[in-house]
C-alpha angles and dihedrals in degrees: 000000000000116000142171111259098173116130105272096225092052089054091057093045092049094050092045095234138087107251099179093234091154099048116219093005088069090059092051133081087259092072108127091206090060093047095045110021093178135085117282119254140059117317087003093146091067095045100072103102135161112292125229119232089264090050092052091050093047093048092051091049091049092046093054095041093051093043090060092038097240127148122234099256094049092046091054088050090054090051092052091049089049090052091054094052124087116257134033112347094215093052092045089053094051092045091053090052091047093050094058111117094235090054092048090053090051092047092051090056094245091121135039094226141359089260090052089047091053090052093050092048092051089051089058095247093147145053128201115212089346096308124109113248122186099167112106092201094054108130114227122209136216110288096023117143118217116198138171111254107245108271130123096221093049092048092051091052091051094045090051089050092050090053090053094047099047092114093054118116115266115247110223096202092058130063120207131190105197093187097061093024096239132143130193129197100227093184142334113282122258123214091261090057091066106082100184116107096250120160098200092175090075089056090050093050090049096053094041094065 
């Protein structure tokens, strides 16, 4: 399976925004973006110039795509699927991204970052409605139950992660029981449930050309 293996901190510096790709490290004084808030490479401090409309649209698309850890081809497929659904295309797109299993694991606090969540899913840590699922892009639905597959080592990893993510913002459309390590999708997310400063209209404009 194709995946992005670029250094995480360089991705944030290149997009010009902190994407929290390394979980708690990004909130610490070790964050490379805070130490060097300019693009990577020689003479990079002099390279940041005013962006054109196309540049702004492209940067927003890249920022969202890399934040969720999705490659270009798959992101475009999500956009096409969002266009075909009823409702606002931008909201449909964000909803599809939020309903990915790896993002759900991250939102529940079972993983330190989306990249960490993707790794845990691929290693078959979780079941959905009692069935093992090891596909990070699996789209969950309203009412789905996500549980840790019974294993002491897996449970210890998740409990340690929960300890480290206690300060994370609660997600109203998800329900989590930290004692039995179970999460439930109470409903599909609405636009106001997504707190990140995403300007999805730039993405729509970019793909509409």
